[in-house]
VOTORMAR-503069 format. One line per 2 residues: number of its first residue (from 1); for each residue y, z, x of N, C-alpha, C, O, CB. Coordinates in Angstrom, 3 decimals, always signed. Glycine has a CB too. Layout:
N
NUM> Y/Z/X/Y/Z/X/Y/Z/X/Y/Z/X/Y/Z/X  ...
END
This chain:
162
1> +123.262/+84.227/+138.132/+123.426/+85.182/+137.157/+124.446/+86.231/+137.282/+124.744/+86.707/+138.377/+122.301/+85.750/+137.003  +125.010/+86.617/+136.124/+126.054/+87.817/+136.379/+125.249/+88.837/+136.513/+124.280/+88.965/+135.764/+127.140/+88.148/+135.269
3> +125.569/+89.838/+137.621/+124.766/+91.065/+137.773/+124.981/+92.154/+136.786/+124.254/+93.147/+136.783/+124.995/+91.616/+139.056  +125.937/+91.999/+135.968/+126.206/+93.043/+134.881/+125.383/+92.547/+133.526/+125.181/+91.354/+133.298/+127.940/+93.171/+134.575
5> +124.975/+93.526/+132.733/+124.295/+93.177/+131.485/+125.250/+92.386/+130.489/+126.438/+92.654/+130.314/+123.766/+94.496/+130.807  +124.550/+91.383/+129.874/+125.312/+90.589/+128.852/+124.394/+90.246/+127.766/+123.170/+90.172/+127.867/+125.943/+89.296/+129.436
7> +125.184/+90.017/+126.590/+124.344/+89.640/+125.449/+124.562/+87.949/+125.161/+125.575/+87.269/+125.330/+124.811/+90.626/+124.082  +123.357/+87.598/+124.716/+123.405/+86.099/+124.375/+122.694/+86.005/+123.097/+121.514/+86.314/+122.928/+122.719/+85.120/+125.496
9> +123.637/+85.478/+122.060/+123.145/+85.403/+120.664/+121.802/+84.555/+120.767/+121.704/+83.609/+121.548/+124.285/+84.697/+119.631  +120.726/+84.982/+119.884/+119.482/+84.326/+119.912/+119.713/+82.932/+119.451/+120.771/+82.630/+118.900/+118.452/+85.036/+119.080
11> +118.765/+82.076/+119.655/+118.696/+80.608/+119.370/+118.704/+80.406/+117.821/+119.281/+79.431/+117.338/+117.362/+79.947/+120.031  +118.103/+81.268/+117.092/+118.042/+81.234/+115.721/+118.656/+82.681/+115.172/+118.155/+83.756/+115.500/+116.506/+80.943/+115.278
13> +119.746/+82.571/+114.341/+120.381/+83.818/+113.858/+121.435/+83.477/+112.730/+121.908/+82.364/+112.503/+121.088/+84.591/+115.085  +121.678/+84.533/+112.140/+122.802/+84.294/+111.072/+124.151/+83.700/+111.684/+124.891/+82.899/+111.113/+123.166/+85.720/+110.336
15> +124.320/+84.220/+112.898/+125.687/+83.723/+113.578/+125.573/+82.266/+114.190/+126.457/+81.418/+114.071/+126.125/+84.762/+114.827  +124.329/+82.074/+114.885/+124.268/+80.661/+115.608/+123.736/+79.646/+114.595/+124.112/+78.483/+114.740/+123.259/+80.668/+116.968
17> +123.008/+79.904/+113.708/+122.346/+78.942/+112.818/+122.454/+79.452/+111.420/+121.413/+79.854/+110.900/+120.864/+78.716/+113.204  +123.604/+79.494/+110.712/+123.690/+80.145/+109.495/+123.128/+79.302/+108.465/+122.726/+79.911/+107.474/+125.033/+80.521/+109.189
19> +122.994/+77.963/+108.463/+122.260/+77.244/+107.626/+120.560/+77.514/+107.677/+119.855/+77.479/+106.668/+122.651/+75.839/+107.951  +120.144/+77.741/+108.817/+118.814/+78.067/+108.965/+118.537/+79.547/+108.418/+117.449/+79.766/+107.885/+118.441/+77.901/+110.438
21> +119.445/+80.525/+108.527/+119.366/+81.823/+107.969/+119.330/+81.732/+106.596/+118.564/+82.449/+105.953/+120.408/+82.662/+108.363  +120.140/+80.855/+106.014/+120.101/+80.754/+104.618/+118.830/+80.272/+104.020/+118.465/+80.691/+102.922/+121.122/+79.938/+104.212
23> +118.123/+79.382/+104.722/+116.750/+78.822/+104.222/+115.722/+79.863/+104.719/+114.715/+80.000/+104.024/+116.386/+77.243/+104.839  +115.843/+80.582/+105.786/+114.795/+81.535/+106.259/+115.682/+82.791/+106.421/+116.344/+82.914/+107.452/+113.976/+81.054/+107.700
25> +115.731/+83.896/+105.276/+116.496/+84.995/+105.546/+115.987/+86.171/+106.288/+116.721/+87.144/+106.455/+116.915/+85.395/+104.448  +114.594/+86.139/+106.811/+114.149/+87.231/+107.479/+114.145/+87.032/+109.036/+114.026/+85.903/+109.511/+112.829/+87.557/+106.962
27> +114.268/+88.069/+109.765/+113.978/+87.990/+111.295/+112.554/+88.528/+111.431/+112.231/+89.648/+111.033/+115.068/+88.900/+112.247  +111.789/+87.732/+111.971/+110.383/+88.053/+112.353/+110.419/+88.730/+113.684/+111.041/+88.217/+114.613/+109.466/+86.770/+112.412
29> +109.728/+89.952/+113.827/+109.552/+90.697/+114.936/+107.978/+90.786/+115.013/+107.290/+91.012/+114.017/+110.327/+92.082/+114.850  +107.471/+90.590/+116.267/+105.925/+90.492/+116.470/+105.490/+91.501/+117.515/+104.422/+91.352/+118.109/+105.461/+89.000/+116.954
31> +106.333/+92.569/+117.761/+105.969/+93.486/+118.797/+105.127/+94.758/+118.552/+104.828/+95.541/+119.453/+107.115/+93.880/+119.338  +104.767/+94.898/+117.251/+103.998/+96.149/+116.796/+102.553/+95.804/+117.240/+101.895/+94.777/+117.081/+104.110/+96.463/+115.089
33> +102.248/+97.047/+117.882/+100.696/+97.159/+118.413/+99.910/+97.867/+117.562/+100.402/+98.742/+116.849/+100.513/+97.854/+119.764  +98.630/+97.575/+117.539/+97.648/+98.272/+116.809/+97.124/+99.392/+117.793/+97.035/+99.153/+118.998/+96.497/+97.275/+116.289
35> +96.818/+100.476/+117.322/+96.290/+101.580/+118.159/+94.638/+101.226/+118.486/+93.989/+101.543/+119.482/+96.501/+103.103/+117.287  +94.237/+100.512/+117.373/+92.608/+100.330/+117.553/+92.361/+98.965/+118.392/+91.232/+98.755/+118.836/+91.762/+100.195/+115.931
37> +93.363/+98.072/+118.604/+93.113/+96.806/+119.176/+94.047/+96.605/+120.319/+95.138/+97.175/+120.338/+93.241/+95.718/+118.165  +93.559/+95.625/+121.494/+94.460/+95.407/+122.457/+94.861/+94.044/+122.488/+94.061/+93.201/+122.893/+93.995/+95.811/+123.653
39> +96.110/+93.693/+122.072/+96.681/+92.196/+121.858/+95.728/+91.589/+120.944/+95.507/+92.089/+119.841/+96.799/+91.250/+123.264  +95.111/+90.453/+121.387/+94.151/+89.783/+120.559/+92.778/+90.222/+120.646/+91.898/+89.754/+119.924/+94.169/+88.455/+120.823
41> +92.592/+91.054/+121.460/+90.993/+91.432/+121.863/+90.521/+92.370/+120.795/+91.291/+92.948/+120.027/+90.796/+92.247/+123.440  +89.128/+92.501/+120.783/+88.357/+93.542/+119.982/+88.512/+93.385/+118.455/+88.405/+94.371/+117.725/+88.836/+94.976/+120.376
43> +88.743/+92.254/+118.007/+88.683/+92.173/+116.534/+87.315/+91.808/+116.144/+86.971/+91.803/+114.962/+89.684/+91.164/+115.960  +86.606/+91.535/+117.014/+85.121/+91.143/+116.737/+84.178/+92.622/+116.888/+82.948/+92.628/+116.851/+84.584/+89.837/+117.992
45> +84.844/+93.573/+117.024/+84.000/+94.864/+117.060/+84.158/+95.668/+115.762/+85.214/+96.229/+115.472/+84.429/+95.798/+118.296  +83.099/+95.696/+115.022/+83.283/+96.097/+113.631/+83.938/+97.440/+113.342/+84.693/+97.555/+112.377/+82.013/+96.100/+113.006
47> +83.650/+98.521/+114.206/+84.206/+99.709/+113.786/+85.740/+99.642/+114.050/+86.488/+100.193/+113.242/+83.526/+100.881/+114.489  +86.275/+98.966/+115.185/+87.672/+98.775/+115.542/+88.227/+97.913/+114.343/+89.318/+98.250/+113.883/+87.852/+98.042/+117.032
49> +87.664/+96.980/+113.873/+88.071/+96.119/+112.778/+88.288/+97.031/+111.340/+89.185/+96.790/+110.533/+86.883/+94.935/+112.609  +87.388/+98.009/+111.208/+87.666/+98.857/+109.986/+88.904/+99.694/+110.117/+89.509/+100.033/+109.100/+86.495/+99.788/+109.698
51> +89.379/+100.100/+111.497/+90.403/+100.680/+111.537/+91.811/+99.833/+111.199/+92.826/+100.383/+110.773/+90.317/+101.235/+112.724  +91.701/+98.504/+111.446/+92.844/+97.607/+111.281/+92.236/+96.333/+110.643/+92.150/+95.335/+111.359/+93.612/+97.303/+112.699
53> +91.881/+96.288/+109.581/+91.041/+95.251/+108.834/+91.623/+93.867/+108.454/+90.974/+92.825/+108.366/+90.622/+95.850/+107.587  +92.968/+94.024/+108.239/+93.678/+92.736/+107.789/+94.905/+92.469/+108.618/+95.616/+93.312/+109.166/+94.111/+92.813/+106.274
55> +95.036/+91.169/+108.623/+96.497/+90.791/+109.304/+97.502/+91.077/+108.178/+97.416/+90.631/+107.034/+96.649/+89.064/+109.835  +98.426/+91.848/+108.636/+99.377/+92.347/+107.738/+100.769/+91.706/+108.175/+100.914/+91.064/+109.216/+99.373/+93.947/+107.750
57> +101.699/+91.943/+107.314/+103.077/+91.847/+107.476/+103.848/+93.090/+106.830/+103.645/+93.441/+105.668/+103.525/+90.529/+106.875  +104.701/+93.689/+107.641/+105.358/+94.813/+107.114/+106.724/+94.541/+106.509/+107.597/+94.030/+107.211/+105.473/+95.785/+108.141
59> +106.934/+94.831/+105.346/+108.247/+94.344/+104.658/+108.793/+95.487/+103.954/+108.072/+96.298/+103.373/+108.041/+93.129/+103.619  +110.240/+95.574/+104.003/+110.951/+96.624/+103.291/+110.618/+96.504/+101.650/+110.451/+95.448/+101.041/+112.589/+96.466/+103.620
61> +110.570/+97.773/+101.129/+110.500/+97.836/+99.665/+111.434/+97.117/+98.925/+111.001/+96.486/+97.960/+110.596/+99.088/+99.239  +112.742/+97.075/+99.197/+113.734/+96.327/+98.517/+113.540/+94.723/+98.754/+113.617/+93.960/+97.791/+115.141/+96.829/+99.014
63> +113.319/+94.302/+99.907/+112.861/+92.790/+100.129/+111.684/+92.577/+99.201/+111.718/+91.699/+98.339/+112.394/+92.445/+101.736  +110.659/+93.363/+99.370/+109.471/+93.024/+98.741/+109.755/+92.794/+97.189/+109.375/+91.777/+96.607/+108.420/+94.135/+99.006
65> +110.426/+93.782/+96.596/+110.813/+93.734/+95.165/+111.495/+92.482/+94.877/+111.148/+91.811/+93.905/+111.701/+94.887/+94.771  +112.469/+92.102/+95.672/+113.329/+90.877/+95.437/+112.436/+89.594/+95.409/+112.744/+88.646/+94.687/+114.456/+90.738/+96.597
67> +111.338/+89.578/+96.197/+110.533/+88.382/+96.172/+109.360/+88.574/+95.162/+108.664/+87.611/+94.842/+110.004/+88.054/+97.612  +109.134/+89.895/+94.635/+108.032/+89.991/+93.775/+106.763/+90.269/+94.360/+105.730/+89.959/+93.765/+107.921/+88.883/+93.079
69> +106.749/+90.861/+95.540/+105.582/+91.003/+96.320/+105.286/+92.676/+96.099/+106.140/+93.559/+96.023/+105.857/+90.465/+97.995  +103.939/+92.809/+96.028/+103.442/+94.329/+95.784/+102.457/+94.504/+96.992/+101.934/+93.600/+97.643/+102.598/+94.608/+94.169
71> +102.320/+95.794/+97.145/+101.495/+96.374/+98.379/+100.034/+95.703/+98.177/+99.393/+95.718/+97.126/+101.403/+98.213/+98.372  +99.660/+95.144/+99.334/+98.278/+94.493/+99.417/+98.274/+93.015/+98.978/+97.218/+92.386/+99.034/+97.257/+95.277/+98.514
73> +99.370/+92.455/+98.558/+99.308/+91.091/+97.941/+99.420/+90.137/+99.277/+100.025/+90.425/+100.309/+100.618/+90.824/+96.745  +98.773/+89.073/+99.034/+98.935/+87.992/+100.163/+100.141/+87.229/+100.039/+100.585/+86.859/+98.952/+97.795/+86.986/+100.183
75> +100.722/+86.969/+101.250/+102.032/+86.188/+101.187/+101.793/+85.104/+102.314/+100.849/+85.118/+103.105/+103.457/+87.182/+101.479  +102.818/+84.150/+102.256/+102.991/+83.163/+103.319/+104.278/+83.557/+104.133/+105.315/+83.926/+103.582/+103.106/+81.673/+102.704
77> +104.129/+83.454/+105.386/+105.331/+83.633/+106.121/+105.615/+82.101/+106.734/+104.790/+81.481/+107.405/+105.141/+84.872/+107.309  +106.723/+81.697/+106.431/+107.118/+80.100/+106.748/+108.426/+80.029/+107.464/+109.371/+80.807/+107.329/+107.287/+79.154/+105.340
79> +108.344/+78.931/+108.287/+109.517/+78.244/+108.735/+109.249/+76.730/+109.115/+108.199/+76.167/+108.806/+110.084/+79.002/+109.927  +110.236/+76.139/+109.780/+110.028/+74.674/+109.935/+108.987/+74.263/+110.948/+108.671/+73.090/+111.145/+111.301/+74.035/+110.313
81> +108.450/+75.352/+111.608/+107.305/+75.209/+112.463/+105.952/+75.346/+111.988/+104.969/+74.958/+112.620/+107.415/+76.044/+113.409  +105.926/+75.874/+110.925/+104.440/+76.261/+110.356/+104.500/+77.248/+109.168/+105.518/+77.547/+108.544/+103.504/+76.995/+111.542
83> +103.222/+77.714/+108.949/+103.072/+78.668/+107.740/+101.772/+79.443/+108.147/+100.779/+78.892/+108.621/+102.917/+77.839/+106.177  +101.900/+80.851/+107.897/+100.756/+81.590/+108.220/+100.624/+82.595/+107.060/+101.608/+82.946/+106.409/+100.865/+82.265/+109.643
85> +99.289/+83.079/+106.804/+99.035/+84.135/+105.918/+98.918/+85.448/+106.189/+98.246/+85.785/+107.163/+98.108/+83.925/+105.392  +99.517/+86.361/+105.421/+99.396/+87.777/+105.857/+99.345/+88.712/+104.595/+99.871/+88.306/+103.559/+100.634/+88.176/+106.810
87> +98.791/+89.840/+104.625/+98.780/+90.773/+103.492/+99.835/+91.934/+103.543/+99.801/+92.780/+104.437/+97.408/+91.371/+103.402  +100.700/+91.936/+102.623/+101.841/+92.808/+102.526/+101.635/+94.209/+102.718/+100.794/+94.780/+102.024/+102.424/+92.663/+101.332
89> +102.257/+94.797/+103.520/+102.256/+96.235/+103.662/+103.736/+96.664/+103.457/+104.582/+96.473/+104.331/+101.663/+96.698/+105.093  +104.022/+97.276/+102.213/+105.367/+97.473/+101.870/+105.882/+98.906/+102.432/+105.316/+99.934/+102.063/+105.502/+97.354/+100.309
91> +106.825/+98.936/+103.211/+107.036/+100.198/+104.025/+108.623/+100.173/+104.310/+109.215/+99.118/+104.539/+106.077/+100.211/+105.504  +109.222/+101.360/+104.277/+110.593/+101.561/+104.547/+110.884/+101.606/+106.079/+112.048/+101.769/+106.445/+111.042/+102.828/+103.869
93> +110.002/+101.486/+106.879/+110.247/+101.653/+108.394/+110.690/+100.239/+109.070/+110.936/+100.213/+110.276/+108.833/+102.218/+109.134  +110.778/+99.180/+108.352/+111.458/+98.009/+108.713/+112.880/+97.722/+107.940/+113.053/+98.038/+106.763/+110.489/+96.895/+108.479
95> +113.723/+97.180/+108.631/+115.052/+96.809/+107.980/+114.670/+95.791/+106.893/+113.676/+95.066/+106.935/+116.166/+96.162/+109.068  +115.596/+95.831/+105.911/+115.376/+94.892/+104.660/+115.502/+93.478/+105.160/+115.071/+92.615/+104.394/+116.488/+95.152/+103.428
97> +116.022/+93.077/+106.325/+116.130/+91.770/+106.725/+115.231/+91.173/+107.795/+115.338/+90.080/+108.351/+117.352/+91.628/+107.095  +114.239/+92.215/+107.976/+113.178/+92.165/+109.052/+111.776/+92.298/+108.478/+111.494/+93.175/+107.661/+113.399/+93.298/+110.097
99> +110.770/+91.257/+109.002/+109.482/+91.512/+108.658/+108.779/+91.566/+109.895/+109.016/+90.725/+110.762/+108.937/+90.559/+107.729  +107.862/+92.550/+110.084/+107.175/+92.863/+111.308/+105.681/+92.310/+111.138/+104.882/+92.741/+110.306/+107.229/+94.476/+111.602
101> +105.451/+91.362/+111.990/+104.213/+90.654/+111.929/+103.352/+90.856/+113.195/+103.546/+90.166/+114.195/+104.491/+89.198/+111.711  +102.395/+91.814/+113.141/+101.558/+92.009/+114.404/+100.896/+90.829/+114.985/+100.282/+90.042/+114.264/+100.506/+92.961/+114.156
103> +100.996/+90.672/+116.276/+100.576/+89.447/+117.028/+98.964/+89.446/+117.136/+98.309/+90.450/+116.856/+101.285/+89.431/+118.546  +98.461/+88.399/+117.507/+97.122/+88.286/+118.177/+96.046/+88.095/+116.984/+94.887/+88.457/+117.189/+96.789/+89.677/+119.126
105> +96.365/+87.606/+115.903/+95.289/+87.805/+114.817/+94.471/+86.554/+114.723/+94.987/+85.438/+114.665/+95.923/+88.136/+113.372  +93.131/+86.778/+114.710/+92.141/+85.800/+114.539/+90.975/+86.363/+113.732/+90.842/+87.579/+113.598/+91.692/+85.290/+115.868
107> +90.252/+85.608/+113.271/+89.093/+86.199/+112.306/+87.809/+85.909/+112.947/+87.350/+84.793/+112.704/+89.071/+85.535/+110.774  +87.146/+86.662/+113.699/+85.802/+86.520/+114.251/+84.790/+86.182/+113.160/+83.762/+85.618/+113.536/+85.387/+87.804/+114.974
109> +84.923/+86.423/+111.983/+83.867/+86.135/+110.922/+83.952/+84.901/+110.368/+83.145/+84.564/+109.502/+83.890/+87.032/+109.846  +85.074/+83.961/+110.857/+85.221/+82.554/+110.439/+84.723/+81.574/+111.499/+84.475/+82.006/+112.626/+86.682/+82.255/+110.121
111> +84.574/+80.386/+111.231/+84.153/+79.375/+112.210/+85.051/+79.296/+113.403/+86.278/+79.266/+113.309/+84.085/+78.039/+111.573  +84.380/+79.262/+114.546/+84.983/+79.298/+115.853/+85.309/+77.868/+116.477/+86.200/+77.672/+117.304/+84.048/+80.063/+116.767
113> +84.440/+76.883/+115.950/+84.734/+75.485/+116.522/+85.983/+74.905/+116.053/+86.559/+75.443/+115.108/+83.650/+74.509/+116.182  +86.482/+73.832/+116.624/+87.685/+73.244/+116.242/+87.386/+72.592/+114.981/+86.220/+72.257/+114.768/+88.244/+72.310/+117.266
115> +88.313/+72.364/+114.092/+89.731/+72.696/+114.209/+90.091/+74.124/+113.710/+91.264/+74.498/+113.718/+90.535/+71.675/+113.434  +89.133/+74.878/+113.299/+89.381/+76.213/+112.721/+89.720/+77.262/+113.864/+90.666/+78.032/+113.694/+88.094/+76.683/+111.887
117> +88.998/+77.303/+114.972/+89.237/+78.204/+115.967/+89.487/+79.664/+115.388/+90.546/+80.256/+115.598/+90.388/+77.702/+116.772  +88.475/+80.192/+114.668/+88.684/+81.542/+114.280/+89.805/+81.809/+113.265/+90.115/+82.974/+113.018/+88.935/+82.295/+115.458
119> +90.477/+80.696/+112.619/+91.525/+81.091/+111.863/+92.874/+81.206/+112.321/+93.814/+81.550/+111.605/+91.234/+82.127/+111.428  +92.953/+80.874/+113.673/+94.477/+81.048/+114.332/+95.425/+80.430/+113.593/+96.504/+80.986/+113.388/+94.667/+80.462/+115.752
121> +95.136/+79.191/+113.097/+96.284/+78.401/+112.585/+96.844/+79.009/+111.342/+97.995/+78.780/+110.968/+95.879/+76.959/+112.301  +96.011/+79.788/+110.708/+96.187/+80.416/+109.227/+96.886/+81.720/+109.530/+97.700/+82.146/+108.711/+94.673/+80.700/+108.344
123> +96.619/+82.428/+110.706/+97.001/+83.860/+110.645/+97.818/+84.165/+111.917/+98.545/+85.155/+111.843/+95.704/+84.820/+110.536  +97.814/+83.549/+112.940/+98.456/+83.942/+114.240/+100.045/+83.536/+114.093/+100.466/+82.420/+113.789/+97.688/+83.127/+115.573
125> +100.807/+84.679/+114.375/+102.162/+84.330/+114.256/+102.846/+83.394/+115.325/+103.974/+82.942/+115.132/+102.844/+85.530/+114.210  +102.103/+83.118/+116.478/+102.464/+82.073/+117.395/+102.860/+80.871/+116.874/+103.830/+80.280/+117.349/+101.496/+81.807/+118.209
127> +102.099/+80.350/+115.770/+102.376/+79.229/+115.167/+103.934/+78.997/+114.716/+104.481/+77.895/+114.691/+101.478/+79.192/+114.088  +104.546/+80.244/+114.364/+105.969/+80.123/+113.948/+107.083/+80.299/+115.070/+108.292/+80.281/+114.840/+106.212/+81.158/+112.880
129> +106.531/+80.463/+116.241/+107.501/+80.523/+117.315/+108.007/+79.400/+118.012/+107.225/+78.478/+118.242/+107.051/+81.242/+118.202  +109.261/+79.317/+118.412/+109.713/+78.267/+119.132/+109.297/+78.485/+120.637/+109.699/+79.483/+121.234/+111.207/+78.125/+118.925
131> +108.529/+77.594/+121.219/+107.996/+77.887/+122.493/+108.861/+77.203/+123.679/+108.491/+77.188/+124.853/+106.515/+77.413/+122.511  +110.079/+76.634/+123.197/+111.017/+75.841/+124.101/+111.419/+76.903/+125.158/+110.913/+78.024/+125.224/+112.382/+75.182/+123.276
133> +112.376/+76.430/+125.969/+112.851/+77.273/+127.042/+113.757/+78.283/+126.487/+114.380/+78.104/+125.441/+113.535/+76.486/+128.116  +113.833/+79.477/+127.285/+114.670/+80.545/+126.945/+116.106/+80.415/+127.048/+116.609/+79.322/+126.788/+114.331/+81.557/+127.654
135> +116.905/+81.493/+127.431/+118.329/+81.242/+127.618/+118.469/+81.175/+129.130/+117.492/+81.069/+129.871/+119.276/+82.374/+126.941  +119.765/+81.245/+129.572/+120.047/+80.825/+130.924/+119.458/+81.720/+131.843/+119.520/+81.388/+133.027/+121.455/+80.718/+131.193
137> +118.795/+82.979/+131.504/+118.190/+83.609/+132.505/+116.894/+83.112/+132.769/+116.239/+83.499/+133.737/+118.160/+84.899/+132.281  +116.441/+82.172/+131.857/+114.924/+81.632/+132.032/+113.864/+82.486/+131.388/+112.680/+82.147/+131.379/+114.520/+81.542/+133.569
139> +114.297/+83.563/+130.868/+113.371/+84.489/+130.039/+113.176/+84.002/+128.872/+114.197/+83.793/+128.218/+113.816/+85.813/+129.832  +111.989/+83.704/+128.302/+111.638/+83.042/+127.170/+110.989/+83.895/+126.068/+110.273/+83.333/+125.240/+110.801/+82.001/+127.548
141> +111.189/+85.155/+126.013/+110.547/+86.331/+125.299/+111.195/+86.495/+123.838/+110.652/+87.051/+122.883/+110.766/+87.727/+126.188  +112.514/+85.875/+123.858/+113.438/+86.394/+122.483/+112.772/+85.765/+121.242/+112.871/+86.328/+120.152/+115.202/+85.827/+122.511
143> +112.032/+84.502/+121.397/+111.427/+84.327/+119.937/+110.515/+85.281/+119.408/+110.338/+85.362/+118.192/+110.712/+83.123/+119.823  +109.864/+86.080/+120.303/+109.064/+87.110/+119.619/+109.720/+88.118/+118.788/+109.084/+88.864/+118.043/+108.353/+87.800/+120.544
145> +111.098/+88.144/+118.923/+111.699/+89.335/+118.226/+112.908/+88.728/+117.469/+113.694/+89.509/+116.935/+112.160/+90.566/+119.291  +113.133/+87.268/+117.377/+114.347/+86.970/+116.704/+113.911/+85.695/+115.874/+114.863/+85.109/+115.361/+115.629/+86.732/+117.749
147> +112.801/+85.209/+115.666/+112.535/+84.096/+114.954/+112.768/+84.291/+113.399/+112.270/+85.222/+112.765/+111.170/+83.695/+115.270  +113.597/+83.288/+112.842/+113.861/+83.275/+111.357/+112.700/+82.699/+110.496/+112.171/+81.602/+110.668/+115.130/+82.442/+111.077
149> +112.399/+83.588/+109.571/+111.266/+83.064/+108.560/+111.565/+83.416/+107.114/+112.333/+84.320/+106.784/+109.813/+83.705/+108.910  +110.926/+82.666/+106.313/+110.877/+83.103/+104.857/+109.446/+83.715/+104.446/+108.420/+83.552/+105.107/+111.208/+81.818/+103.905
151> +109.541/+84.426/+103.279/+108.170/+84.943/+102.859/+108.170/+84.505/+101.430/+109.165/+84.485/+100.706/+107.930/+86.616/+103.043  +106.858/+84.127/+101.067/+106.541/+83.622/+99.796/+105.298/+84.139/+99.210/+104.269/+84.077/+99.883/+106.478/+82.245/+99.853
153> +105.280/+84.654/+98.003/+104.015/+85.301/+97.505/+103.069/+83.955/+97.304/+103.405/+82.813/+96.992/+104.273/+86.270/+95.982  +101.866/+84.466/+97.574/+100.656/+83.529/+97.258/+100.047/+83.763/+96.135/+99.983/+84.936/+95.768/+99.642/+83.551/+98.183
155> +99.479/+82.765/+95.350/+98.658/+82.923/+94.377/+97.260/+83.421/+94.637/+96.938/+83.608/+95.810/+98.641/+81.827/+93.793  +96.416/+83.650/+93.696/+95.023/+84.212/+94.060/+94.185/+83.138/+94.714/+93.223/+83.534/+95.373/+94.243/+84.758/+92.767
157> +94.420/+81.753/+94.626/+93.633/+80.869/+95.344/+94.093/+80.561/+96.675/+93.517/+79.694/+97.331/+93.495/+79.732/+94.655  +95.203/+81.277/+97.186/+95.490/+81.061/+98.612/+95.417/+82.369/+99.284/+96.192/+82.558/+100.221/+96.864/+80.404/+98.850
159> +94.564/+83.337/+98.926/+94.463/+84.538/+99.654/+93.933/+84.404/+100.868/+93.554/+83.285/+101.214/+93.786/+85.445/+99.031  +93.806/+85.502/+101.736/+93.362/+85.485/+103.087/+91.838/+85.212/+103.149/+91.137/+85.393/+102.153/+93.718/+86.809/+103.765
161> +91.390/+84.825/+104.186/+89.942/+84.595/+104.396/+89.304/+83.567/+103.840/+88.090/+83.405/+103.966/+89.264/+85.567/+104.034  +90.213/+82.640/+103.054/+89.638/+81.421/+102.426/+90.180/+80.323/+102.786/+89.778/+79.255/+102.324/+89.676/+81.400/+101.123
END
């Protein structure tokens, strides 16, 4: 490895995969942490869940308006690997081309036995990540901050928790 810092274009990006970026125009980042929860832990503790009750996606007001999404509406976050549901939090703190999807979501109030597994297949952003090998360094964490996704408004019959 080169001892000096270097940049490697992500496996999915406007530059490396422009056709994919056309289909999925947002970069999903999954690094935001909840001050009430620790990674995927404690969602089953009622008073902590009250602090952070819903699996959200943070989206810029301009991007939300373009898609027709309002505050608190349920959306699907999609790519070729899957689809998850989240509740929109419209906020200017994210870039218009970025959606912030807090990781580790599961719903302790739903069925825990297979195939449901507390809703992980419907809400956990890991469904959308490329779990293949990382770059030449061997580090595979890039998909947590560079995965391309689309966002679609859900109708009332496809809301969360159903």
